PDB file of N, CA, C and O in Angstrom:
ATOM      1  N   UNK A   1       0.861  -1.177   0.000  1.00  0.00           N
ATOM      2  CA  UNK A   1       0.000   0.000   0.000  1.00  0.00           C
ATOM      3  C   UNK A   1       0.901   1.232   0.000  1.00  0.00           C
ATOM      4  O   UNK A   1       2.040   1.169   0.463  1.00  0.00           O
ATOM      5  N   UNK A   2       0.403   2.334  -0.509  1.00  0.00           N
ATOM      6  CA  UNK A   2       1.221   3.508  -0.735  1.00  0.00           C
ATOM      7  C   UNK A   2       0.721   4.723   0.040  1.00  0.00           C
ATOM      8  O   UNK A   2      -0.476   4.865   0.291  1.00  0.00           O
ATOM      9  N   UNK A   3       1.651   5.592   0.413  1.00  0.00           N
ATOM     10  CA  UNK A   3       1.266   6.911   0.906  1.00  0.00           C
ATOM     11  C   UNK A   3       0.739   7.673  -0.297  1.00  0.00           C
ATOM     12  O   UNK A   3       1.327   7.616  -1.377  1.00  0.00           O
ATOM     13  N   UNK A   4      -0.342   8.371  -0.121  1.00  0.00           N
ATOM     14  CA  UNK A   4      -1.020   9.007  -1.237  1.00  0.00           C
ATOM     15  C   UNK A   4      -0.559  10.451  -1.394  1.00  0.00           C
ATOM     16  O   UNK A   4      -0.774  11.273  -0.504  1.00  0.00           O
ATOM     17  N   UNK A   5       0.060  10.754  -2.499  1.00  0.00           N
ATOM     18  CA  UNK A   5       0.649  12.060  -2.752  1.00  0.00           C
ATOM     19  C   UNK A   5       0.028  12.676  -3.998  1.00  0.00           C
ATOM     20  O   UNK A   5       0.606  12.621  -5.083  1.00  0.00           O
ATOM     21  N   UNK A   6      -1.151  13.261  -3.834  1.00  0.00           N
ATOM     22  CA  UNK A   6      -1.844  13.838  -4.982  1.00  0.00           C
ATOM     23  C   UNK A   6      -1.133  15.085  -5.492  1.00  0.00           C
ATOM     24  O   UNK A   6      -1.187  15.371  -6.688  1.00  0.00           O
ATOM     25  N   UNK A   7      -0.473  15.828  -4.620  1.00  0.00           N
ATOM     26  CA  UNK A   7       0.235  17.028  -5.066  1.00  0.00           C
ATOM     27  C   UNK A   7       1.301  16.675  -6.097  1.00  0.00           C
ATOM     28  O   UNK A   7       1.437  17.356  -7.113  1.00  0.00           O
ATOM     29  N   UNK A   8       2.042  15.630  -5.840  1.00  0.00           N
ATOM     30  CA  UNK A   8       3.089  15.205  -6.782  1.00  0.00           C
ATOM     31  C   UNK A   8       2.471  14.730  -8.090  1.00  0.00           C
ATOM     32  O   UNK A   8       2.973  15.045  -9.169  1.00  0.00           O
ATOM     33  N   UNK A   9       1.386  13.976  -7.994  1.00  0.00           N
ATOM     34  CA  UNK A   9       0.704  13.508  -9.203  1.00  0.00           C
ATOM     35  C   UNK A   9       0.182  14.683 -10.014  1.00  0.00           C
ATOM     36  O   UNK A   9       0.275  14.683 -11.241  1.00  0.00           O
ATOM     37  N   UNK A  10      -0.364  15.677  -9.339  1.00  0.00           N
ATOM     38  CA  UNK A  10      -0.879  16.854 -10.035  1.00  0.00           C
ATOM     39  C   UNK A  10       0.233  17.615 -10.743  1.00  0.00           C
ATOM     40  O   UNK A  10       0.043  18.097 -11.859  1.00  0.00           O
ATOM     41  N   UNK A  11       1.380  17.724 -10.110  1.00  0.00           N
ATOM     42  CA  UNK A  11       2.528  18.395 -10.740  1.00  0.00           C
ATOM     43  C   UNK A  11       2.953  17.638 -11.995  1.00  0.00           C
ATOM     44  O   UNK A  11       3.195  18.247 -13.036  1.00  0.00           O
ATOM     45  N   UNK A  12       3.043  16.318 -11.899  1.00  0.00           N
ATOM     46  CA  UNK A  12       3.433  15.511 -13.051  1.00  0.00           C
ATOM     47  C   UNK A  12       2.419  15.632 -14.185  1.00  0.00           C
ATOM     48  O   UNK A  12       2.792  15.753 -15.352  1.00  0.00           O
ATOM     49  N   UNK A  13       1.146  15.598 -13.835  1.00  0.00           N
ATOM     50  CA  UNK A  13       0.112  15.718 -14.858  1.00  0.00           C
ATOM     51  C   UNK A  13       0.129  17.100 -15.509  1.00  0.00           C
ATOM     52  O   UNK A  13      -0.045  17.218 -16.722  1.00  0.00           O
ATOM     53  N   UNK A  14       0.337  18.135 -14.713  1.00  0.00           N
ATOM     54  CA  UNK A  14       0.401  19.499 -15.248  1.00  0.00           C
ATOM     55  C   UNK A  14       1.590  19.643 -16.201  1.00  0.00           C
ATOM     56  O   UNK A  14       1.464  20.243 -17.269  1.00  0.00           O
ATOM     57  N   UNK A  15       2.734  19.098 -15.817  1.00  0.00           N
ATOM     58  CA  UNK A  15       3.918  19.147 -16.675  1.00  0.00           C
ATOM     59  C   UNK A  15       3.655  18.437 -18.000  1.00  0.00           C
ATOM     60  O   UNK A  15       4.052  18.915 -19.063  1.00  0.00           O
ATOM     61  N   UNK A  16       2.987  17.299 -17.923  1.00  0.00           N
ATOM     62  CA  UNK A  16       2.673  16.547 -19.136  1.00  0.00           C
ATOM     63  C   UNK A  16       1.700  17.328 -20.015  1.00  0.00           C
ATOM     64  O   UNK A  16       1.862  17.364 -21.235  1.00  0.00           O
ATOM     65  N   UNK A  17       0.691  17.953 -19.407  1.00  0.00           N
ATOM     66  CA  UNK A  17      -0.291  18.740 -20.164  1.00  0.00           C
ATOM     67  C   UNK A  17       0.375  19.874 -20.936  1.00  0.00           C
ATOM     68  O   UNK A  17      -0.037  20.194 -22.051  1.00  0.00           O
ATOM     69  N   UNK A  18       1.384  20.468 -20.357  1.00  0.00           N
ATOM     70  CA  UNK A  18       2.087  21.563 -21.020  1.00  0.00           C
ATOM     71  C   UNK A  18       2.757  21.114 -22.309  1.00  0.00           C
ATOM     72  O   UNK A  18       2.981  21.920 -23.213  1.00  0.00           O
ATOM     73  N   UNK A  19       3.077  19.826 -22.393  1.00  0.00           N
ATOM     74  CA  UNK A  19       3.730  19.286 -23.582  1.00  0.00           C
ATOM     75  C   UNK A  19       2.734  18.953 -24.694  1.00  0.00           C
ATOM     76  O   UNK A  19       3.128  18.741 -25.841  1.00  0.00           O
ATOM     77  N   UNK A  20       1.452  18.909 -24.354  1.00  0.00           N
ATOM     78  CA  UNK A  20       0.428  18.540 -25.331  1.00  0.00           C
ATOM     79  C   UNK A  20      -0.032  19.783 -26.075  1.00  0.00           C
ATOM     80  O   UNK A  20      -0.862  20.545 -25.580  1.00  0.00           O
ATOM     81  N   UNK A  21       0.510  19.979 -27.262  1.00  0.00           N
ATOM     82  CA  UNK A  21       0.225  21.198 -28.029  1.00  0.00           C
ATOM     83  C   UNK A  21      -0.427  20.908 -29.376  1.00  0.00           C
ATOM     84  O   UNK A  21      -1.100  21.773 -29.938  1.00  0.00           O
ATOM     85  N   UNK A  22      -0.239  19.728 -29.884  1.00  0.00           N
ATOM     86  CA  UNK A  22      -0.774  19.385 -31.200  1.00  0.00           C
ATOM     87  C   UNK A  22      -2.302  19.272 -31.130  1.00  0.00           C
ATOM     88  O   UNK A  22      -2.848  18.886 -30.096  1.00  0.00           O
ATOM     89  N   UNK A  23      -2.983  19.605 -32.215  1.00  0.00           N
ATOM     90  CA  UNK A  23      -4.453  19.512 -32.225  1.00  0.00           C
ATOM     91  C   UNK A  23      -4.965  18.116 -31.862  1.00  0.00           C
ATOM     92  O   UNK A  23      -5.979  17.984 -31.177  1.00  0.00           O
ATOM     93  N   UNK A  24      -4.269  17.082 -32.319  1.00  0.00           N
ATOM     94  CA  UNK A  24      -4.725  15.714 -32.030  1.00  0.00           C
ATOM     95  C   UNK A  24      -4.501  15.314 -30.565  1.00  0.00           C
ATOM     96  O   UNK A  24      -5.021  14.290 -30.123  1.00  0.00           O
ATOM     97  N   UNK A  25      -3.742  16.103 -29.818  1.00  0.00           N
ATOM     98  CA  UNK A  25      -3.481  15.819 -28.398  1.00  0.00           C
ATOM     99  C   UNK A  25      -4.455  16.537 -27.460  1.00  0.00           C
ATOM    100  O   UNK A  25      -4.419  16.321 -26.249  1.00  0.00           O
ATOM    101  N   UNK A  26      -5.308  17.372 -28.003  1.00  0.00           N
ATOM    102  CA  UNK A  26      -6.178  18.193 -27.161  1.00  0.00           C
ATOM    103  C   UNK A  26      -7.234  17.375 -26.429  1.00  0.00           C
ATOM    104  O   UNK A  26      -7.625  17.729 -25.317  1.00  0.00           O
ATOM    105  N   UNK A  27      -7.698  16.290 -27.033  1.00  0.00           N
ATOM    106  CA  UNK A  27      -8.666  15.430 -26.344  1.00  0.00           C
ATOM    107  C   UNK A  27      -8.011  14.765 -25.129  1.00  0.00           C
ATOM    108  O   UNK A  27      -8.623  14.676 -24.064  1.00  0.00           O
ATOM    109  N   UNK A  28      -6.782  14.304 -25.288  1.00  0.00           N
ATOM    110  CA  UNK A  28      -6.035  13.727 -24.162  1.00  0.00           C
ATOM    111  C   UNK A  28      -5.812  14.779 -23.089  1.00  0.00           C
ATOM    112  O   UNK A  28      -5.975  14.500 -21.901  1.00  0.00           O
ATOM    113  N   UNK A  29      -5.439  15.989 -23.498  1.00  0.00           N
ATOM    114  CA  UNK A  29      -5.213  17.073 -22.550  1.00  0.00           C
ATOM    115  C   UNK A  29      -6.485  17.361 -21.750  1.00  0.00           C
ATOM    116  O   UNK A  29      -6.424  17.577 -20.540  1.00  0.00           O
ATOM    117  N   UNK A  30      -7.620  17.364 -22.415  1.00  0.00           N
ATOM    118  CA  UNK A  30      -8.901  17.600 -21.747  1.00  0.00           C
ATOM    119  C   UNK A  30      -9.200  16.489 -20.736  1.00  0.00           C
ATOM    120  O   UNK A  30      -9.678  16.762 -19.635  1.00  0.00           O
ATOM    121  N   UNK A  31      -8.919  15.244 -21.107  1.00  0.00           N
ATOM    122  CA  UNK A  31      -9.147  14.109 -20.205  1.00  0.00           C
ATOM    123  C   UNK A  31      -8.234  14.195 -18.980  1.00  0.00           C
ATOM    124  O   UNK A  31      -8.664  13.928 -17.858  1.00  0.00           O
ATOM    125  N   UNK A  32      -6.976  14.567 -19.203  1.00  0.00           N
ATOM    126  CA  UNK A  32      -6.036  14.698 -18.081  1.00  0.00           C
ATOM    127  C   UNK A  32      -6.488  15.814 -17.145  1.00  0.00           C
ATOM    128  O   UNK A  32      -6.389  15.677 -15.926  1.00  0.00           O
ATOM    129  N   UNK A  33      -6.978  16.906 -17.698  1.00  0.00           N
ATOM    130  CA  UNK A  33      -7.474  18.017 -16.869  1.00  0.00           C
ATOM    131  C   UNK A  33      -8.666  17.553 -16.015  1.00  0.00           C
ATOM    132  O   UNK A  33      -8.817  17.998 -14.878  1.00  0.00           O
ATOM    133  N   UNK A  34      -9.510  16.663 -16.557  1.00  0.00           N
ATOM    134  CA  UNK A  34     -10.628  16.115 -15.777  1.00  0.00           C
ATOM    135  C   UNK A  34     -10.103  15.290 -14.604  1.00  0.00           C
ATOM    136  O   UNK A  34     -10.610  15.393 -13.487  1.00  0.00           O
ATOM    137  N   UNK A  35      -9.092  14.478 -14.866  1.00  0.00           N
ATOM    138  CA  UNK A  35      -8.484  13.675 -13.800  1.00  0.00           C
ATOM    139  C   UNK A  35      -7.895  14.590 -12.730  1.00  0.00           C
ATOM    140  O   UNK A  35      -8.024  14.324 -11.535  1.00  0.00           O
ATOM    141  N   UNK A  36      -7.254  15.661 -13.165  1.00  0.00           N
ATOM    142  CA  UNK A  36      -6.679  16.621 -12.221  1.00  0.00           C
ATOM    143  C   UNK A  36      -7.779  17.237 -11.361  1.00  0.00           C
ATOM    144  O   UNK A  36      -7.596  17.432 -10.159  1.00  0.00           O
ATOM    145  N   UNK A  37      -8.913  17.542 -11.975  1.00  0.00           N
ATOM    146  CA  UNK A  37     -10.045  18.081 -11.224  1.00  0.00           C
ATOM    147  C   UNK A  37     -10.551  17.102 -10.179  1.00  0.00           C
ATOM    148  O   UNK A  37     -10.927  17.495  -9.075  1.00  0.00           O
ATOM    149  N   UNK A  38     -10.558  15.825 -10.537  1.00  0.00           N
ATOM    150  CA  UNK A  38     -10.981  14.791  -9.590  1.00  0.00           C
ATOM    151  C   UNK A  38     -10.001  14.717  -8.429  1.00  0.00           C
ATOM    152  O   UNK A  38     -10.411  14.651  -7.270  1.00  0.00           O
ATOM    153  N   UNK A  39      -8.689  14.728  -8.739  1.00  0.00           N
ATOM    154  CA  UNK A  39      -7.680  14.686  -7.679  1.00  0.00           C
ATOM    155  C   UNK A  39      -7.825  15.869  -6.723  1.00  0.00           C
ATOM    156  O   UNK A  39      -7.539  15.738  -5.533  1.00  0.00           O
ATOM    157  N   UNK A  40      -8.262  17.010  -7.226  1.00  0.00           N
ATOM    158  CA  UNK A  40      -8.404  18.214  -6.404  1.00  0.00           C
ATOM    159  C   UNK A  40      -9.725  18.253  -5.642  1.00  0.00           C
ATOM    160  O   UNK A  40      -9.887  19.076  -4.741  1.00  0.00           O
ATOM    161  N   UNK A  41     -10.662  17.389  -5.982  1.00  0.00           N
ATOM    162  CA  UNK A  41     -11.993  17.441  -5.370  1.00  0.00           C
ATOM    163  C   UNK A  41     -11.954  17.057  -3.891  1.00  0.00           C
ATOM    164  O   UNK A  41     -11.119  16.263  -3.458  1.00  0.00           O
ATOM    165  N   UNK A  42     -12.863  17.631  -3.143  1.00  0.00           N
ATOM    166  CA  UNK A  42     -12.927  17.334  -1.708  1.00  0.00           C
ATOM    167  C   UNK A  42     -13.343  15.883  -1.464  1.00  0.00           C
ATOM    168  O   UNK A  42     -12.902  15.281  -0.485  1.00  0.00           O
ATOM    169  N   UNK A  43     -14.174  15.312  -2.322  1.00  0.00           N
ATOM    170  CA  UNK A  43     -14.568  13.915  -2.158  1.00  0.00           C
ATOM    171  C   UNK A  43     -13.361  13.000  -2.324  1.00  0.00           C
ATOM    172  O   UNK A  43     -13.149  12.101  -1.510  1.00  0.00           O
ATOM    173  N   UNK A  44     -12.577  13.218  -3.358  1.00  0.00           N
ATOM    174  CA  UNK A  44     -11.386  12.399  -3.582  1.00  0.00           C
ATOM    175  C   UNK A  44     -10.414  12.530  -2.419  1.00  0.00           C
ATOM    176  O   UNK A  44      -9.872  11.532  -1.944  1.00  0.00           O
ATOM    177  N   UNK A  45     -10.193  13.752  -1.961  1.00  0.00           N
ATOM    178  CA  UNK A  45      -9.286  13.980  -0.833  1.00  0.00           C
ATOM    179  C   UNK A  45      -9.785  13.272   0.427  1.00  0.00           C
ATOM    180  O   UNK A  45      -8.991  12.717   1.185  1.00  0.00           O
ATOM    181  N   UNK A  46     -11.101  13.294   0.647  1.00  0.00           N
ATOM    182  CA  UNK A  46     -11.668  12.603   1.813  1.00  0.00           C
ATOM    183  C   UNK A  46     -11.472  11.094   1.703  1.00  0.00           C
ATOM    184  O   UNK A  46     -11.142  10.436   2.690  1.00  0.00           O
ATOM    185  N   UNK A  47     -11.673  10.545   0.506  1.00  0.00           N
ATOM    186  CA  UNK A  47     -11.466   9.114   0.305  1.00  0.00           C
ATOM    187  C   UNK A  47     -10.005   8.739   0.514  1.00  0.00           C
ATOM    188  O   UNK A  47      -9.708   7.703   1.110  1.00  0.00           O
ATOM    189  N   UNK A  48      -9.097   9.571   0.028  1.00  0.00           N
ATOM    190  CA  UNK A  48      -7.668   9.313   0.237  1.00  0.00           C
ATOM    191  C   UNK A  48      -7.319   9.351   1.720  1.00  0.00           C
ATOM    192  O   UNK A  48      -6.558   8.518   2.214  1.00  0.00           O
ATOM    193  N   UNK A  49      -7.883  10.324   2.416  1.00  0.00           N
ATOM    194  CA  UNK A  49      -7.629  10.438   3.854  1.00  0.00           C
ATOM    195  C   UNK A  49      -8.097   9.206   4.594  1.00  0.00           C
ATOM    196  O   UNK A  49      -7.409   8.710   5.486  1.00  0.00           O
ATOM    197  N   UNK A  50      -9.265   8.709   4.227  1.00  0.00           N
ATOM    198  CA  UNK A  50      -9.806   7.508   4.855  1.00  0.00           C
ATOM    199  C   UNK A  50      -8.923   6.301   4.548  1.00  0.00           C
ATOM    200  O   UNK A  50      -8.632   5.497   5.433  1.00  0.00           O
ATOM    201  N   UNK A  51      -8.503   6.180   3.306  1.00  0.00           N
ATOM    202  CA  UNK A  51      -7.645   5.075   2.900  1.00  0.00           C
ATOM    203  C   UNK A  51      -6.306   5.125   3.634  1.00  0.00           C
ATOM    204  O   UNK A  51      -5.800   4.106   4.105  1.00  0.00           O
ATOM    205  N   UNK A  52      -5.748   6.325   3.720  1.00  0.00           N
ATOM    206  CA  UNK A  52      -4.455   6.482   4.388  1.00  0.00           C
ATOM    207  C   UNK A  52      -4.555   6.117   5.868  1.00  0.00           C
ATOM    208  O   UNK A  52      -3.656   5.475   6.410  1.00  0.00           O
ATOM    209  N   UNK A  53      -5.646   6.524   6.526  1.00  0.00           N
ATOM    210  CA  UNK A  53      -5.833   6.187   7.936  1.00  0.00           C
ATOM    211  C   UNK A  53      -5.903   4.680   8.127  1.00  0.00           C
ATOM    212  O   UNK A  53      -5.286   4.137   9.043  1.00  0.00           O
ATOM    213  N   UNK A  54      -6.658   3.998   7.256  1.00  0.00           N
ATOM    214  CA  UNK A  54      -6.782   2.538   7.361  1.00  0.00           C
ATOM    215  C   UNK A  54      -5.437   1.868   7.133  1.00  0.00           C
ATOM    216  O   UNK A  54      -5.069   0.946   7.861  1.00  0.00           O
ATOM    217  N   UNK A  55      -4.695   2.330   6.115  1.00  0.00           N
ATOM    218  CA  UNK A  55      -3.394   1.737   5.817  1.00  0.00           C
ATOM    219  C   UNK A  55      -2.417   1.958   6.959  1.00  0.00           C
ATOM    220  O   UNK A  55      -1.653   1.059   7.312  1.00  0.00           O
ATOM    221  N   UNK A  56      -2.442   3.145   7.533  1.00  0.00           N
ATOM    222  CA  UNK A  56      -1.553   3.466   8.653  1.00  0.00           C
ATOM    223  C   UNK A  56      -1.892   2.602   9.863  1.00  0.00           C
ATOM    224  O   UNK A  56      -0.998   2.088  10.535  1.00  0.00           O
ATOM    225  N   UNK A  57      -3.184   2.445  10.136  1.00  0.00           N
ATOM    226  CA  UNK A  57      -3.629   1.604  11.255  1.00  0.00           C
ATOM    227  C   UNK A  57      -3.139   0.174  11.107  1.00  0.00           C
ATOM    228  O   UNK A  57      -2.798  -0.481  12.093  1.00  0.00           O
ATOM    229  N   UNK A  58      -3.105  -0.305   9.877  1.00  0.00           N
ATOM    230  CA  UNK A  58      -2.698  -1.681   9.622  1.00  0.00           C
ATOM    231  C   UNK A  58      -1.204  -1.804   9.355  1.00  0.00           C
ATOM    232  O   UNK A  58      -0.699  -2.902   9.122  1.00  0.00           O
ATOM    233  N   UNK A  59      -0.491  -0.668   9.390  1.00  0.00           N
ATOM    234  CA  UNK A  59       0.960  -0.697   9.196  1.00  0.00           C
ATOM    235  C   UNK A  59       1.373  -1.119   7.800  1.00  0.00           C
ATOM    236  O   UNK A  59       2.393  -1.785   7.624  1.00  0.00           O
ATOM    237  N   UNK A  60       0.576  -0.729   6.794  1.00  0.00           N
ATOM    238  CA  UNK A  60       0.855  -1.199   5.434  1.00  0.00           C
ATOM    239  C   UNK A  60       1.257  -0.081   4.485  1.00  0.00           C
ATOM    240  O   UNK A  60       1.154  -0.250   3.270  1.00  0.00           O
ATOM    241  N   UNK A  61       1.710   1.053   4.999  1.00  0.00           N
ATOM    242  CA  UNK A  61       2.117   2.139   4.106  1.00  0.00           C
ATOM    243  C   UNK A  61       3.586   2.007   3.738  1.00  0.00           C
ATOM    244  O   UNK A  61       4.364   1.375   4.454  1.00  0.00           O
ATOM    245  N   UNK A  62       3.948   2.595   2.642  1.00  0.00           N
ATOM    246  CA  UNK A  62       5.354   2.665   2.234  1.00  0.00           C
ATOM    247  C   UNK A  62       5.635   4.081   1.777  1.00  0.00           C
ATOM    248  O   UNK A  62       4.744   4.930   1.803  1.00  0.00           O
ATOM    249  N   UNK A  63       6.859   4.346   1.361  1.00  0.00           N
ATOM    250  CA  UNK A  63       7.242   5.706   0.966  1.00  0.00           C
ATOM    251  C   UNK A  63       6.778   6.076  -0.435  1.00  0.00           C
ATOM    252  O   UNK A  63       6.831   7.250  -0.799  1.00  0.00           O
ATOM    253  N   UNK A  64       6.326   5.117  -1.231  1.00  0.00           N
ATOM    254  CA  UNK A  64       5.950   5.386  -2.613  1.00  0.00           C
ATOM    255  C   UNK A  64       4.569   6.031  -2.687  1.00  0.00           C
ATOM    256  O   UNK A  64       3.678   5.691  -1.909  1.00  0.00           O
ATOM    257  N   UNK A  65       4.397   6.944  -3.607  1.00  0.00           N
ATOM    258  CA  UNK A  65       3.150   7.663  -3.802  1.00  0.00           C
ATOM    259  C   UNK A  65       2.286   6.959  -4.837  1.00  0.00           C
ATOM    260  O   UNK A  65       2.722   6.773  -5.973  1.00  0.00           O
ATOM    261  N   UNK A  66       1.063   6.560  -4.470  1.00  0.00           N
ATOM    262  CA  UNK A  66       0.177   5.882  -5.405  1.00  0.00           C
ATOM    263  C   UNK A  66      -0.230   6.780  -6.564  1.00  0.00           C
ATOM    264  O   UNK A  66      -0.022   6.383  -7.710  1.00  0.00           O
ATOM    265  N   UNK A  67      -0.809   7.986  -6.340  1.00  0.00           N
ATOM    266  CA  UNK A  67      -1.181   8.801  -7.498  1.00  0.00           C
ATOM    267  C   UNK A  67       0.018   9.169  -8.371  1.00  0.00           C
ATOM    268  O   UNK A  67      -0.085   9.151  -9.598  1.00  0.00           O
ATOM    269  N   UNK A  68       1.136   9.497  -7.762  1.00  0.00           N
ATOM    270  CA  UNK A  68       2.318   9.843  -8.543  1.00  0.00           C
ATOM    271  C   UNK A  68       2.827   8.615  -9.297  1.00  0.00           C
ATOM    272  O   UNK A  68       3.243   8.726 -10.450  1.00  0.00           O
ATOM    273  N   UNK A  69       2.796   7.449  -8.656  1.00  0.00           N
ATOM    274  CA  UNK A  69       3.233   6.225  -9.324  1.00  0.00           C
ATOM    275  C   UNK A  69       2.331   5.912 -10.511  1.00  0.00           C
ATOM    276  O   UNK A  69       2.808   5.497 -11.567  1.00  0.00           O
ATOM    277  N   UNK A  70       1.022   6.112 -10.336  1.00  0.00           N
ATOM    278  CA  UNK A  70       0.090   5.897 -11.439  1.00  0.00           C
ATOM    279  C   UNK A  70       0.358   6.876 -12.570  1.00  0.00           C
ATOM    280  O   UNK A  70       0.382   6.495 -13.740  1.00  0.00           O
ATOM    281  N   UNK A  71       0.558   8.138 -12.215  1.00  0.00           N
ATOM    282  CA  UNK A  71       0.842   9.151 -13.238  1.00  0.00           C
ATOM    283  C   UNK A  71       2.133   8.803 -13.975  1.00  0.00           C
ATOM    284  O   UNK A  71       2.191   8.908 -15.200  1.00  0.00           O
ATOM    285  N   UNK A  72       3.155   8.396 -13.253  1.00  0.00           N
ATOM    286  CA  UNK A  72       4.424   8.034 -13.879  1.00  0.00           C
ATOM    287  C   UNK A  72       4.263   6.807 -14.755  1.00  0.00           C
ATOM    288  O   UNK A  72       4.838   6.736 -15.841  1.00  0.00           O
ATOM    289  N   UNK A  73       3.487   5.842 -14.290  1.00  0.00           N
ATOM    290  CA  UNK A  73       3.277   4.635 -15.072  1.00  0.00           C
ATOM    291  C   UNK A  73       2.582   4.962 -16.385  1.00  0.00           C
ATOM    292  O   UNK A  73       2.971   4.458 -17.439  1.00  0.00           O
ATOM    293  N   UNK A  74       1.561   5.801 -16.326  1.00  0.00           N
ATOM    294  CA  UNK A  74       0.800   6.177 -17.511  1.00  0.00           C
ATOM    295  C   UNK A  74       1.639   7.063 -18.428  1.00  0.00           C
ATOM    296  O   UNK A  74       1.620   6.894 -19.648  1.00  0.00           O
ATOM    297  N   UNK A  75       2.380   8.015 -17.837  1.00  0.00           N
ATOM    298  CA  UNK A  75       3.111   8.999 -18.626  1.00  0.00           C
ATOM    299  C   UNK A  75       4.543   8.586 -18.940  1.00  0.00           C
ATOM    300  O   UNK A  75       5.227   9.268 -19.703  1.00  0.00           O
ATOM    301  N   UNK A  76       5.005   7.479 -18.365  1.00  0.00           N
ATOM    302  CA  UNK A  76       6.355   7.025 -18.636  1.00  0.00           C
ATOM    303  C   UNK A  76       7.422   7.792 -17.884  1.00  0.00           C
ATOM    304  O   UNK A  76       8.550   7.903 -18.363  1.00  0.00           O
ATOM    305  N   UNK A  77       7.095   8.320 -16.726  1.00  0.00           N
ATOM    306  CA  UNK A  77       8.066   9.068 -15.910  1.00  0.00           C
ATOM    307  C   UNK A  77       9.000   8.096 -15.212  1.00  0.00           C
ATOM    308  O   UNK A  77       8.610   6.963 -14.929  1.00  0.00           O
ATOM    309  N   UNK A  78      10.230   8.517 -14.927  1.00  0.00           N
ATOM    310  CA  UNK A  78      11.137   7.647 -14.162  1.00  0.00           C
ATOM    311  C   UNK A  78      10.663   7.525 -12.723  1.00  0.00           C
ATOM    312  O   UNK A  78      10.151   8.484 -12.147  1.00  0.00           O
ATOM    313  N   UNK A  79      10.833   6.362 -12.156  1.00  0.00           N
ATOM    314  CA  UNK A  79      10.461   6.118 -10.755  1.00  0.00           C
ATOM    315  C   UNK A  79      11.558   6.657  -9.846  1.00  0.00           C
ATOM    316  O   UNK A  79      12.718   6.749 -10.246  1.00  0.00           O
ATOM    317  N   UNK A  80      11.170   7.023  -8.578  1.00  0.00           N
ATOM    318  CA  UNK A  80      12.156   7.505  -7.586  1.00  0.00           C
ATOM    319  C   UNK A  80      13.023   6.363  -7.116  1.00  0.00           C
ATOM    320  O   UNK A  80      13.909   6.562  -6.285  1.00  0.00           O
TER     321      UNK A  80
END
């Protein structure tokens, strides 16, 4: 289980969006912006908080960030 780092994932997604300039990339850019909106939502943050509390209680957290790891996996970013 991972410590949830939405701020890092949002930074990675924003950096990737800046690279999407071609007309054929605009649909992907729009989809990524929707995901970013979800990550910023209070409902998502509350769910992450609940998940993190449960993981911490069970001693199953690690130093890796789940949202950032997902963003890196999708975008091909190097892992820490």
